[in-house]
C-alpha positions in Angstrom: -14.4 40.2 0.4 -17.0 37.0 1.1 -17.6 34.9 -2.1 -17.4 31.5 -1.4 -14.9 29.5 -4.0 -15.3 25.2 -4.6 -12.8 23.5 -6.2 -12.1 20.4 -6.6 -8.9 18.8 -5.3 -6.6 18.1 -8.8 -3.9 15.1 -9.0 -1.3 14.6 -12.0 -2.6 12.0 -14.2 -2.5 8.8 -12.9 -2.5 4.7 -13.7 -2.2 3.7 -10.4 -5.3 3.8 -8.0 -4.7 7.1 -6.4 -3.4 7.3 -3.2 -3.8 8.1 0.4 -8.0 7.9 -0.7 -8.6 3.5 -1.1 -11.7 3.9 -2.7 -13.1 5.4 -5.8 -15.6 7.1 -4.7 -13.2 9.8 -2.9 -13.2 10.8 -6.2 -13.3 11.9 -9.5 -11.8 10.2 -12.5 -12.1 9.8 -16.3 -10.4 8.8 -19.5 -8.7 9.8 -22.2 -6.3 7.7 -24.0 -2.5 8.6 -23.8 -1.6 6.3 -26.5 -3.3 4.7 -29.1 -2.0 3.0 -32.2 -2.1 0.4 -35.1 0.3 -2.5 -36.2 0.4 -4.4 -38.6 0.8 -5.1 -42.3 -1.9 -5.6 -45.2 -2.8 -9.1 -44.0 -4.5 -10.5 -40.8 -2.5 -9.8 -37.6 -3.6 -10.8 -34.7 -2.1 -9.8 -31.2 -2.6 -12.3 -28.5 -0.2 -12.2 -25.5 1.4 -8.8 -24.2 3.7 -7.8 -21.0 6.5 -4.7 -20.1 9.7 -4.3 -18.3 10.4 -2.3 -15.3 11.3 0.3 -18.1 8.3 0.4 -18.6 9.1 -0.8 -22.7 6.4 -4.0 -24.2 6.7 -6.8 -25.9 3.7 -7.8 -27.9 3.4 -11.1 -29.4 1.5 -13.3 -31.5 0.5 -13.6 -35.4 0.4 -12.7 -38.1 -0.3 -13.5 -42.4 0.8 -10.0 -43.3 4.4 -10.0 -46.3 4.6 -6.6 -45.1 4.9 -7.0 -40.3 6.7 -3.9 -39.4 9.6 -5.9 -38.3 13.2 -4.4 -37.0 16.4 -6.1 -35.7 14.8 -9.4 -36.4 15.6 -13.0 -35.8 13.2 -13.3 -38.8 12.9 -11.1 -41.1 10.0 -12.3 -43.6 7.1 -14.5 -42.5 8.0 -18.4 -43.9 4.0 -19.1 -45.3 1.5 -18.4 -44.0 1.0 -17.9 -40.5 3.7 -16.8 -38.8 4.4 -15.7 -34.6 6.1 -11.7 -34.1 7.8 -10.6 -31.5 7.5 -7.6 -30.9 9.5 -4.8 -28.1 8.5 -1.1 -28.1 10.2 1.5 -26.8 8.5 3.2 -23.0 5.9 5.1 -24.5 5.7 2.7 -27.7 6.8 5.3 -29.6 9.3 2.9 -31.8 10.2 -0.1 -32.7 12.9 -1.5 -30.7 13.1 -5.3 -32.2 10.3 -7.2 -34.3 10.6 -10.2 -36.3 9.1 -13.2 -37.2 9.2 -16.5 -36.1 7.7 -19.6 -38.0 7.8 -22.1 -40.7 6.5 -23.5 -43.3 3.0 -23.9 -41.8 0.6 -22.6 -39.4 1.8 -21.0 -35.3 0.7 -18.4 -33.4 2.0 -17.2 -30.3 -0.9 -17.5 -26.8 1.3 -15.3 -24.0 5.2 -13.7 -23.9 6.9 -13.2 -20.4 10.6 -11.8 -19.8 13.1 -13.3 -18.1 15.5 -11.4 -15.5 17.2 -10.5 -18.0 14.9 -8.5 -20.5 14.3 -11.7 -22.6 11.0 -12.6 -23.6 9.6 -15.8 -23.6 6.9 -17.2 -26.2 4.0 -20.2 -26.1 1.8 -21.4 -28.4 1.0 -23.4 -31.2 2.5 -24.9 -34.4 1.7 -27.3 -37.3 4.7 -26.1 -39.3 7.4 -29.3 -39.4 10.1 -26.8 -40.5 9.4 -24.3 -37.0 12.4 -23.2 -36.1 14.5 -24.9 -33.7 17.5 -24.9 -31.2 19.2 -26.3 -28.1 15.6 -28.0 -28.0 14.2 -30.9 -25.5 12.3 -31.7 -28.2 14.2 -31.0 -32.1 10.7 -32.7 -34.8 7.2 -32.5 -34.9 5.1 -35.2 -33.4 1.6 -34.4 -34.2 -0.6 -36.1 -37.5 -1.1 -34.2 -41.0 -3.9 -31.9 -38.8 -2.3 -31.5 -35.9 -0.5 -29.0 -34.0 2.4 -29.3 -31.2 2.9 -26.9 -28.4 6.5 -24.8 -28.8 8.2 -22.9 -26.6 11.0 -20.5 -27.0 12.9 -17.7 -26.1 15.0 -14.9 -27.7 18.0 -12.8 -27.1 17.6 -9.5 -25.7 17.7 -8.2 -28.8 15.4 -9.4 -30.3 18.3 -10.9 -33.4 18.9 -14.3 -32.1 17.3 -17.5 -30.1 18.5 -19.1 -26.8 15.8 -21.6 -27.6 13.5 -23.3 -29.1 11.4 -26.8 -29.5 8.3 -28.3 -30.1 6.4 -30.2 -26.5 4.2 -32.2 -28.2 2.4 -36.0 -28.8 1.1 -37.6 -32.2 -2.1 -35.7 -31.4 -3.4 -32.1 -30.5 -0.6 -29.9 -28.4 -1.8 -26.9 -27.4 0.1 -23.9 -25.7 -1.9 -21.5 -23.4 1.2 -20.0 -21.4 4.0 -18.8 -20.0 6.0 -18.0 -16.9 9.6 -18.0 -15.8 11.0 -18.8 -12.6 14.0 -16.7 -11.7 16.6 -19.3 -12.3 15.1 -18.8 -16.4 12.8 -21.6 -16.9 10.6 -21.8 -19.0 6.8 -22.8 -17.4 3.6 -24.0 -19.6 1.0 -24.5 -19.3 -1.8 -25.4 -22.0 -3.7 -28.5 -23.3 -3.3 -31.8 -24.7 -5.5 -35.0 -26.2 -1.8 -36.2 -26.9 -1.7 -40.2 -25.7 1.9 -40.0 -25.4 2.7 -36.3 -24.4 6.1 -35.9 -22.9 5.5 -36.3 -19.4 8.5 -37.0 -16.7 9.1 -36.7 -12.7 5.0 -35.9 -13.0 2.9 -36.3 -10.9 -0.6 -37.3 -13.4 1.4 -40.1 -15.8 -1.2 -40.5 -18.5 -3.9 -38.6 -19.5 -7.1 -39.9 -17.6 -10.3 -38.9 -20.2 -11.3 -39.1 -23.7 -10.4 -36.5 -24.1 -7.8 -33.0 -23.5 -6.4 -32.9 -20.0 -4.5 -29.8 -18.8 -0.1 -30.0 -19.3 1.9 -28.9 -16.6 6.0 -28.0 -18.4 8.8 -26.8 -17.0 12.3 -26.4 -19.0 15.5 -26.5 -17.5 17.4 -23.1 -18.5 18.4 -23.3 -21.5 15.5 -24.9 -23.1 17.6 -28.5 -24.1 15.5 -30.8 -21.2 12.1 -31.2 -19.2 13.0 -30.8 -15.7 9.4 -31.6 -14.8 6.0 -32.0 -17.9 2.9 -33.4 -16.1 -0.9 -34.6 -17.5 -3.5 -32.7 -14.8 -7.3 -34.0 -15.5 -10.4 -36.2 -15.2 -12.2 -38.6 -17.1 -13.6 -35.4 -19.9 -12.5 -32.5 -21.4 -9.8 -30.5 -19.7 -8.2 -27.3 -21.2 -5.1 -25.0 -19.4 -5.2 -21.2 -20.4 -3.5 -18.9 -17.0 -0.4 -20.0 -15.8 1.3 -17.7 -13.4 3.9 -18.3 -10.0 4.4 -15.9 -7.0 7.9 -15.0 -5.1 7.7 -18.8 -3.4 8.1 -20.2 -6.8 4.7 -21.6 -6.2 2.9 -22.6 -9.6 -1.0 -21.8 -10.5 -2.8 -22.9 -13.0 -6.4 -21.8 -14.1 -8.8 -22.8 -16.8 -12.2 -25.3 -17.4 -12.9 -28.1 -17.1 -16.0 -31.0 -17.9 -14.1 -33.8 -16.2 -16.7 -34.5 -13.1 -13.6 -35.9 -10.9 -11.0 -33.2 -11.5 -8.3 -33.4 -8.9 -9.0 -30.8 -5.8 -6.8 -30.6 -3.1 -8.1 -27.7 -0.2 -10.8 -26.6 -2.7 -13.0 -23.9 -1.9 -15.6 -25.0 -4.0 -15.2 -29.6 -4.4 -17.4 -30.7 -7.6 -18.7 -29.4 -10.8 -21.7 -27.4 -10.4 -22.3 -26.9 -14.3 -21.4 -28.3 -17.2 -18.2 -27.1 -17.4 -15.9 -25.1 -14.6 -13.5 -23.2 -13.5 -10.7 -24.4 -12.3 -8.1 -23.1 -10.3 -4.8 -25.1 -10.0 -1.7 -24.5 -8.0 1.6 -27.1 -7.5 4.0 -26.5 -5.3 8.4 -25.3 -7.0 8.9 -27.4 -9.9 5.5 -29.1 -9.6 6.6 -32.0 -6.6 3.0 -31.6 -5.0 -0.5 -30.0 -5.8 -1.1 -27.8 -3.4 -4.2 -26.7 -3.8 -6.6 -27.2 -6.4 -10.5 -26.0 -7.2 -13.4 -25.6 -9.2 -15.5 -22.5 -9.5 -18.8 -22.4 -11.4 -22.3 -22.6 -11.0 -24.5 -24.6 -12.7 -24.2 -23.7 -17.2 -20.3 -23.0 -18.6 -18.0 -21.3 -16.9 -14.4 -20.4 -18.7 -11.7 -19.2 -16.8 -8.5 -17.4 -18.6 -6.6 -15.3 -17.0 -4.7 -15.6 -13.3 -2.3 -13.1 -11.3 -0.6 -13.6 -7.9 -0.3 -10.7 -5.8 2.2 -9.5 -3.4 0.2 -10.4 -0.5 -0.4 -14.4 -2.5 -4.3 -14.1 -2.9 -5.2 -15.6 -6.3 -7.7 -14.0 -8.7 -8.9 -15.6 -12.0 -11.0 -14.4 -14.4 -13.5 -15.2 -17.9 -16.7 -15.8 -18.5 -19.9 -17.5 -17.4 -23.5 -19.1 -18.1 -24.2 -19.4 -15.6 -27.0 -16.9 -13.2 -26.1 -19.1 -9.9 -22.5 -17.9 -10.8 -20.2 -17.5 -6.8 -21.0 -13.9 -6.0 -18.8 -11.5 -2.9 -18.9 -8.3 -2.1 -19.8 -7.7 -6.2 -19.3 -5.0 -8.1 -22.0 -6.4 -10.0 -24.4 -9.2 -8.2 -26.9 -9.8 -10.6 -26.2 -12.2 -14.2 -27.5 -10.4 -17.9 -26.9 -12.6 -20.1 -25.4 -14.8 -22.5 -21.5 -14.9 -21.5 -20.9 -12.6 -18.1 -17.9 -11.7 -17.6 -16.3 -13.2 -14.0 -12.8 -11.5 -11.5 -12.7 -13.6 -9.0 -10.2 -13.0 -5.8 -8.9 -16.0 -3.5 -6.7 -15.6 0.0 -3.9 -17.0 -0.1 -5.1 -20.2 0.9 -7.3 -20.5 -1.9 -10.2 -21.5 0.1 -12.2 -18.6 1.0 -13.1 -15.2 -2.0 -12.5 -11.8 -1.2 -14.0 -10.9 -3.8 -15.9 -12.6 -6.6 -18.2 -10.3 -8.9 -19.7 -10.4 -12.9 -19.5 -8.0 -15.4 -21.4 -7.2 -17.8 -24.8 -6.4 -20.2 -27.0 -8.0 -22.6 -24.6 -9.3 -25.0 -21.4 -11.8 -24.3 -18.7 -10.5 -22.8 -16.1 -12.1 -22.7 -12.6 -11.7 -20.7 -9.2 -12.6 -21.7 -6.1 -10.0 -20.2 -5.9 -9.3 -16.6 -3.6 -7.3 -15.0 -2.7 -6.3 -11.4 -1.2 -2.7 -10.7 0.8 -2.6 -7.0 -2.4 -1.0 -5.2 -4.1 -4.1 -6.2 -6.5 -3.7 -8.6 -7.3 -5.7 -11.0 -7.4 -4.5 -14.8 -9.3 -6.6 -17.5 -9.4 -6.5 -21.3 -11.5 -8.5 -23.9 -14.8 -7.8 -26.0 -18.4 -7.1 -25.6 -20.8 -7.4 -28.0 -23.3 -5.6 -24.9 -24.8 -2.1 -25.9 -25.2 -1.5 -22.0 -21.9 -2.6 -21.1 -21.1 -1.0 -17.6 -19.9 2.7 -18.5 -17.7 4.3 -15.5 -15.4 7.7 -16.4 -15.5 5.8 -19.7 -13.2 7.1 -22.9 -16.0 6.1 -24.8 -19.2 5.3 -23.6 -20.8 3.7 -26.8 -20.4 0.4 -29.5 -19.2 1.1 -32.3 -19.2 -1.5 -34.7 -20.0 -5.5 -33.9 -17.5 -5.8 -31.6 -16.2 -3.4 -29.6 -12.7 -4.1 -27.3 -12.9 -2.7 -23.3 -10.4 -1.6 -20.5 -11.7 -2.2 -16.9 -10.0 -0.8 -13.6 -12.0 -2.8 -10.7 -11.1 -1.6 -7.5 -8.7 -3.9 -4.7 -12.0 -4.8 -2.9 -14.0 -5.9 -6.3 -17.2 -4.3 -5.3 -16.3 -0.6 -7.4 -15.1 0.1 -11.0 -12.2 2.9 -11.6 -13.4 2.8 -15.1 -14.8 0.9 -17.8 -15.1 1.8 -21.3 -15.7 0.9 -25.0 -12.1 0.9 -27.4 -13.4 0.3 -30.6 -14.3 0.5 -34.5 -17.1 0.4 -36.7 -15.2 -2.9 -37.3 -14.8 -6.1 -35.4 -12.1 -4.5 -32.3 -11.3 -7.2 -29.7 -8.9 -7.0 -26.1 -6.9 -9.5 -25.7 -4.4 -8.7 -23.1 -3.4 -6.3 -20.6 0.1 -5.4 -19.2 0.9 -2.6 -15.9 3.9 -0.9 -16.1 5.7 0.2 -12.8 5.7 3.3 -13.5 1.4 2.1 -12.8 0.5 2.7 -16.6 -2.2 0.1 -17.9 -1.4 -1.1 -21.7 -3.7 -3.5 -23.2 -3.5 -5.3 -26.7 -5.4 -7.2 -29.3 -6.6 -7.0 -32.8 -8.8 -5.1 -34.7 -11.0 -4.7 -38.3 -11.8 -0.9 -37.4 -10.2 1.2 -39.4 -11.4 4.1 -37.7 -10.2 2.9 -34.3 -9.1 5.4 -31.8 -6.0 6.6 -32.4 -4.0 8.5 -29.9 0.4 9.9 -30.9 0.5 6.3 -32.6 3.6 4.5 -33.5 1.4 3.4 -36.8 -0.8 5.6 -38.1 -2.8 4.1 -40.9 -4.7 0.8 -40.6 -2.8 -1.8 -42.9 -6.2 -4.3 -43.9 -7.9 -7.3 -43.0 -7.9 -7.2 -39.0 -4.5 -5.6 -37.4 -2.8 -5.1 -33.8 -4.2 -2.8 -31.7 -1.9 -1.3 -28.8 -3.3 1.5 -26.7 -3.4 3.2 -23.0 -5.9 4.9 -21.4 -4.8 7.8 -19.6 -6.6 8.0 -16.3 -7.1 11.1 -14.9 -8.3 12.2 -11.3 -9.2 14.4 -9.4 -9.9 14.3 -5.1 -13.2 14.3 -3.9 -15.0 16.0 -1.6 -15.0 20.1 -2.6 -13.2 22.7 -0.5 -15.2 25.4 -0.3 -13.6 28.2 1.6 -15.1 31.6 2.1 -12.2 34.1 2.1 -8.4 34.3 2.0 -7.6 37.4 3.5 -6.2 36.6 7.2 -4.8 39.9 8.6 -7.5 42.4 6.9 -5.8 44.2 4.8 -8.1 43.3 1.6 -5.6 41.4 -0.6 -5.2 37.7 0.0 -2.5 35.7 1.3 -0.6 32.8 0.2 -0.9 29.9 2.5 -1.1 26.7 3.1 -2.7 23.1 4.6 -0.1 20.6 5.2 -2.5 18.1 6.7 -0.1 15.4 7.9 1.2 17.8 10.5 -2.0 20.4 10.7 0.3 23.5 10.1 -1.0 25.5 8.6 1.1 29.0 6.9 0.4 32.0 5.5 3.4 33.6 4.0 4.7 35.9 5.6 1.8 36.3 8.5 1.8 33.1 10.5 2.6 29.4 11.7 0.4 27.7 13.6 -0.6 24.3 14.2 -4.8 23.6 13.5 -7.0 20.1 12.4 -5.1 16.7 11.2 -4.9 14.7 8.5 -8.3 13.6 8.4 -9.3 17.5 8.6 -11.3 19.5 5.5 -10.1 23.0 6.0 -13.1 26.0 5.3 -11.5 28.9 6.5 -13.3 32.4 6.3 -14.3 35.7 8.0 -16.9 33.7 10.2 -17.0 36.7 13.0 -17.1 39.4 10.3 -14.4 42.0 11.2 -13.1 41.3 7.4 -10.4 38.9 8.0 -9.9 34.7 7.6 -10.6 32.5 10.8 -8.0 29.6 10.2 -11.3 26.0 10.4 -11.2 23.0 10.1 -14.1 20.1 9.8 -14.0 17.0 10.9 -16.5 14.8 8.9 -15.7 11.9 10.6 -17.2 13.8 14.0 -19.4 16.9 12.4 -17.1 18.7 13.8 -16.2 22.6 13.2 -13.3 24.0 14.5 -12.7 28.1 14.6 -9.4 29.3 15.6 -10.1 31.2 19.2 -13.5 31.2 18.3 -15.8 28.1 18.2 -15.9 24.2 18.5 -19.1 22.8 17.2 -20.9 20.1 16.1 -22.5 20.1 12.7 -22.8 17.9 10.0 -22.8 14.4 9.3 -19.4 11.3 7.6 -22.0 12.7 4.1 -21.7 16.0 4.5 -19.8 18.7 1.8 -18.7 22.1 3.7 -20.2 25.0 2.7 -19.4 28.0 4.6 -20.9 30.7 3.4 -22.2 34.2 4.3 -26.5 33.4 3.8 -27.6 37.0 5.3 -25.8 39.2 3.9 -24.6 39.7 7.7 -21.5 40.1 6.6 -19.8 36.9 7.9 -19.5 33.1 7.6 -22.3 30.2 8.9 -21.5 26.5 9.3 -23.4 25.2 6.3 -23.3 21.1 4.6 -24.5 20.0 1.1 -25.6 16.3 2.0 -25.7 14.5 -1.5 -27.9 12.3 -2.8 -30.8 14.5 -1.1 -29.6 18.2 -2.0 -29.9 19.1 1.3 -28.7 22.4 2.3 -28.6 23.3 5.9 -26.9 26.2 7.6 -26.5 26.8 11.4 -28.9 28.6 13.4 -30.8 30.0 10.2 -32.5 27.3 7.1 -32.1 24.1 6.1 -34.1 23.8 3.1 -33.5 21.2 -0.8 -32.3 22.0 -2.9 -30.2 19.2 -5.8 -30.1 15.8 -5.6 -28.3 12.8 -7.2 -24.6 13.6 -7.9 -25.0 17.5 -8.1 -22.3 19.2 -6.5 -22.7 22.5 -4.0 -21.5 25.6 -5.6 -22.6 28.5 -3.9 -22.1 32.3 -4.0 -23.3 35.9 -4.5 -24.9 35.2 -8.2 -27.6 37.3 -8.0 -25.7 41.2 -6.1 -27.4 40.6 -3.2 -24.0 40.9 -1.0 -25.2 37.8 -0.1 -24.8 33.6 -0.9 -26.8 31.7 -2.9 -27.4 28.3 -2.8 -26.4 26.4 -5.9 -25.6 23.1 -7.8 -23.7 21.7 -10.7 -24.0 18.7 -12.6 -21.6 16.8 -13.4 -23.6 15.2 -16.0 -25.2 17.1 -18.3 -23.1 20.6 -17.6 -26.5 21.9 -15.5 -25.8 25.2 -12.7 -29.0 25.8 -11.4 -28.7 28.7 -8.8 -32.1 29.3 -6.3 -34.8 31.7 -7.4 -32.1 32.7 -10.2 -31.1 31.2 -13.1 -29.9 27.6 -14.7 -28.5 27.3 -17.3 -25.7 25.0 -18.6 -22.2 25.2 -18.7 -18.6 23.0 -18.3 -18.7 19.3 -17.7 -18.5 16.5 -15.2 -14.1 17.3 -15.8 -14.0 20.3 -14.6 -13.2 22.1 -11.4 -15.4 24.6 -10.7 -14.5 28.2 -9.9 -17.0 30.5 -9.6 -15.8 34.9 -8.0 -16.2 37.9 -9.0 -13.5 37.8 -12.3 -14.7 41.7 -12.2 -14.3 44.1 -10.5 -18.6 45.3 -9.1 -19.9 42.5 -10.4 -21.6 39.5 -9.1 -19.8 36.2 -9.2 -19.9 34.7 -11.8 -19.2 30.4 -13.2 -16.4 29.7 -14.1 -14.2 27.0 -14.3 -10.8 25.2 -14.4 -10.0 22.1 -17.2 -6.4 20.9 -15.6 -5.7 18.8 -18.9 -5.9 21.3 -21.1 -5.5 23.8 -18.9 -8.7 26.6 -19.8 -9.6 29.0 -17.5 -13.5 30.3 -19.3 -15.5 32.7 -16.5 -18.8 32.9 -18.6 -19.7 36.0 -20.1 -16.5 36.9 -19.5 -13.2 35.2 -20.6 -11.7 31.8 -22.6 -7.5 32.2 -21.0 -5.1 29.1 -20.3 -2.8 29.1 -18.0 -1.6 25.9 -15.7 -1.8 22.1 -16.9 -2.9 18.3 -15.4 -0.9 18.5 -12.4 -2.2 22.7 -10.9 -4.4 23.2 -8.2 -7.0 26.2 -9.1 -6.3 29.1 -7.0 -8.1 31.7 -8.1 -8.1 34.8 -5.3 -7.9 39.1 -5.3 -4.0 39.7 -5.3 -3.6 42.4 -6.0 -6.1 43.7 -3.2 -8.6 45.7 -6.4 -11.1 44.0 -5.7 -12.2 41.0 -8.1 -10.0 37.7 -8.8 -7.2 37.1 -10.5 -6.1 33.2 -12.4 -3.1 31.9 -10.3 -2.6 28.3 -9.6 -0.6 25.8 -6.9 1.8 23.4 -8.0 1.2 20.8 -5.6 4.9 18.9 -6.8 6.9 22.0 -6.8 5.1 23.8 -4.1 5.0 26.7 -7.3 2.1 29.6 -7.0 2.2 31.1 -10.2 -0.3 34.2 -10.7 -1.1 35.2 -14.2 0.1 38.5 -14.8 1.7 39.5 -11.8 3.8 37.1 -9.7 5.8 33.7 -9.6 7.2 32.4 -6.7 7.6 28.9 -4.1 5.6 28.6 -0.7 5.0 24.8 0.7 5.6 21.3 -0.7 4.2 17.9 -1.7 1.3 17.3 -0.1 0.1 20.8 1.1 -3.0 22.3 0.3 -4.0 26.2 -0.9 -6.4 27.1 1.1 -6.2 31.0 -0.4 -9.7 32.8 -1.6 
């Protein structure tokens, strides 16, 4: 048997950056919705932030004008009046409410941000105009603002959500807004926001008074019980300054971001020392407890720039995200180097000192694009959400490739280097949809939340399946499904020449080839692609590898030669009908097929994938490609047809005795096996590798899978057994 098999290495559903390969170009990924649900009642409900605990439970915060917002185990079971804060805790699968409570008085209030302490207690900040907002153990027990003003507030809930541990106003006689909150290891709440009050409470301040004619940023630190301020300061210049985001590193250094119009905003060790446009973003770092200014820098171009979120990775690198109208916004190692139009998203990563850019990129289309949520995973990939009116917002591995309504939410995962997208998708229905917060669980799952007026918002396994009315909150989890590139072409897998395919694995970590019941040898290394085949025509498959870095072909006990380059895919097959495989490569992008000592031809282009095989039943392999974007199969000199999609693993083979090779595919999310013009069957699932082979020696391919996590081999209708271990690559054909 000399039939080529092509397949992709499939891995389980992944939410973190795939390993061991560091860049998304090495993977084929697409999105499904693992979870998506409404949450709300009959009025207007708006989710503004969310976070996750170590067990994967979700905590949501926002505002509700619904008298029937879902509650459970509540501190405050009913809405007091107008808009109240809500705080919810959902189970790790988001399938159940653990608690849900209102919090508010006779006016209007909203929660802008939520975070957790080490005991799993939710802390929130926002703004209220209620004179009877619930207070407990408060630093400031009464409302200080005027008739049309707001005070900021800080509040902490018990781990059950049924009690307050503290709640306090924070403000002066004018307008005050809490926008971000973080908790240190001592349980002290750190608040950022902005204030128009000349008498905003200060304590041991870096800046004791409001500098300008408009708002200043404030940074305030409460004691662990919430009853006192341990630090509080203004931060600003002579014009309007607003703080929106806060984060802390492991040394309790406090990082802030927002926007400033002031030409004299305080700076320290800046990347950009002066304001470049009408308004600039800023990033500022205070030492622990606010005792000194470590870093403060503008970031922007010649128009308006606004930063909303900040995060710090484990290595101390600083990430900020927001939007800009500047065509000359600072760009470095960018995914998108050019400004499109109107408001464009930016994501910027500074080094740990804040003095240089690791990357900075635009992201957007021809409409208005806004980023409100930012979170990092353990591999330093940035996840963002927000809203877009662009019909051409960048798409990559999308769940939803077009905008349905007037405004759509989006979910984006950007590579750690900033130059590539793992995925980018719209999310929404026929109304208006806006993503406001995003959180990545310890298991690497990204949840985004916001609000929607769409009665047809995409749902999956929802807690609440029915749209409540006006606006509802939504909570969604994109489900990232990835298959490792490149193709692996196996010309044959009969290692003892008995006419039957043998069970075999290659272990990249050690170079081990293990053929069940026949041999164990070491040949190759972790950088090699296995390319076993019958290279000498004796009916027995040789152990062989292709080393992309050098173009080395090493065929055990036969030869070593150099053929191909680092961008090529190995495609060994019997292209002449001589009964033996030849080293060959396919060059993506150009469509070059080069068969050593035989020929060079061009067939295919762009993102086409090679799928050689004896489709004409001539005794020799034909040149063939598959086009993922359209499902086109093109077989040179024979046929063109459409079968499958870019989500499928390609497994052409002779699934009927004495028949030519047929186009065939395996769809891991469902376990579908589809052989063109022959059969459709279901066997295996998302974590399985397709390993079709002639396991019984009867001259036709049987359906089989290898499960990398357990070493399970299952051949439909024949056998199940365990051989190999985690990380092994099956080399059976």
